[in-house]
Steps between C-alpha positions, in 0.01 A plus 500: 500500500625853407615677811455203735720211581374143471537473875286810560235373260492166686461676831201687362356172365549338844339792670192490280487131574526541878200737485302275276521749208708311247209532253624858440771343280272270305561677170864561563610314194291721276649839623774692332795631701344836555176350629686259725686801653179688568341210669800431722526869592134494604546184710792662672281787616240273659470467872411130519448499878240777462331306207492186719344693788257672256381153374461378855297813594253479208454116532442502878140513596395831647419455871140563584464829693383442854364717773477808287389828658438853373791748520462763772782723366271676243479878482214679323554859415129592514454361857788688656547835329732643773739206468482543123617856525784402739617217268469720195719779651769246588484349154537839335791577727670168396444575126624859524825371681547237216458208725254327260549337164253366240538141383312379195491131412485498115624165371198422291429533126174629366428188306162419667398859411587467133795725562843408372721681743562512879165542698626829634498643150127416455274804451271518806387864522141548368567857381864567556610186319757462772678172507525336842863608543417855404209501748729401787773746391248796511370370840856520638566824331219658704674397818824635363339843437311517828784394728800630293651154503525247233408149628710207379307265275601138475358287216546124487473349144558144373743374234214491249433872526806667658655647193174619362417672821829678530465609127153623570613724790792631298279589201248660736775702654405344834179710489697794619619310817861492584669193355723474809189456719367211298660157527381216268612146568401151409373211718630143481351223295465129568439209260149391404409147599287239328259288709785266581747755620712507186618843361310587183697596195399821323740395220717205466787703641311714742318422830170680548503733790258742659533778770505383853183693601440834680639334811833507326499882527645498849798296406532713179521812694802366678675339205463811290659727758176687558497432868850623542409816298202547719724477816745749361216743404338472848188327371323314773168405342401333170152560348435184300231470217454301182495659152140411398314735735465860362307621812773412750619766736874467431587669816212514757605719801233344726619140411861601550426673832289207635790258406776720657310607812407138582854387434378235259740304279241429233155648444227448247194668339180311493151533350171341585434197270209531263401133542641176650674381188663823387854406390695695761687359802340517847660675802483252793680412814631148548709472823618842607578694179274639220550329158338476164316182410490473122152458370577172326625356831204610708235240587140575400413527866745777543398683181142480593516566879272780619468734794162518681411810291547308184830652385796277402701402807823498302406782283825697474665444159868549407562738210878479487586848650744481783741697718831347597757626738833483328675327797234231480563431131876518580457218748277285282709525183802377685748762390760371760447138406529496126127534428419169673150610596211417279119495516325176422403427135152439380385313185352693209376269225533669161503427125867524381631429156765236527695234300312168509634150472503527129732793511237741392402818672135452603250763618263314738127564515494430877747550788809288457742680728553605858656823575655546849409841648551667833244729645599817681225470761671182638731746678213623706497235771877550535448865609532554873230769466264566208213740436199483262340817359146448377438732211216566262516277188365772266784739606809291455430170315431472125744232376545419132561125479272366228395607141137468588264470795599572855840662563520602139584833335130572462417444861817696604401803284147500644648500854741777420230719356272423794764600747554832339121560512501412871788744566326779334169442668648466847782749485370793292335557172704618204411763241265295294325154522714242313459152394807275461718706727849385595698672772877511437712383786707806423213700657432256781583129531260432794155602613645680806743708289222578250291640794785717608580621149131600455489671841810699407337578161803368326464600132422222248446471132254280314662323200223369275541202262272276304505256797409749760653774717829491702540724801856623532693753716510830316827659608791458264363189340408412152355160410590301197233257394674175393 
């Protein structure tokens, strides 16, 4: 083999055999020298111990949850307005002193949405035509202008979309954001298994791999040097959110203040479930600590359990918005122990094009593969202290996951327009009644800030398009309709 001794090649063969993966080389005799080199180089990068642990995780039966109770560490803004103000003031102080960074998990492609690029480049704004990335950038720009500080923004990609994401930010001139305050890095991947635990081949000389899940984000923060950068910059808190939710409050002072004041290591936002089988994880307590029980692992009796008044007993749903203390992530990611820490893997059964026994790349019509994924919420029971902030679904949760139906671009657009209408009705009429109104996060990214801007009579302008009207800040701002 070019570049490798026969001894080294045999060592690799032996290693594959030791881990029951010798099938990786079943087409070895058909490969040219360049293809052989590529396959060997890929094999050399694999962490076989992690692959073995992943297979053990995903094939071990999930233990049945026992003695579940309802979390008592739940804070609701509407029920305690004085505490809300106290937390918000603390959160704003932490933002203004550059103690908080935003962290977007953006490893997915927009394939399910009929979009060929990274999901973050998908157009989500009903009037602005903002992409998801631009929406977040404008959200963070508001905080930069208000507090005269530029929050750091960390973005985790995957190998499948990393270069496209970096190119997109460069071509967009980072949306006017400072390039030095944006750090884009990629998460790890892990081989894709068949039902028997063998690695699938994407090509005869290439093992099929997939990202290791949003739970891999904590390890990726460490491996990319982001945690060290945070430490050097004095950042103590990480505002975590996933890329598919255009309504997210990228930096929520109340959430930040709650987390910091209660000295929590990990905190979460939650919404009331709409019905028992809604596909969101449930916040529960098993033992001493809060955790998230994935909906697919929850028994019917748990999903359907009711309170005396008829509401769902376990009615708080996880929406993938969290706060982390940097020191907690530092401990979990195992910076001082060569990244030995890892969260458990879960099985995701998917359809993956792969080389079949006839040596032909086959696209299956039903799931043929098991992807091993870590879930970030599995870190929750490891936190010594955690908090849950219950929020209004219609204010902060309009995910875009599907092409049609629930959690689609159509449902998200409806929710975005409905939220703008709610803000206007509750916090002050504008110059004229308008249908299809979108409020730019440059004017106000949260309802509380919108209320303040209206009370201060902050000037705005109305930019009208065929799709509707966009409310923007007036001072020194011109809007370019993409």
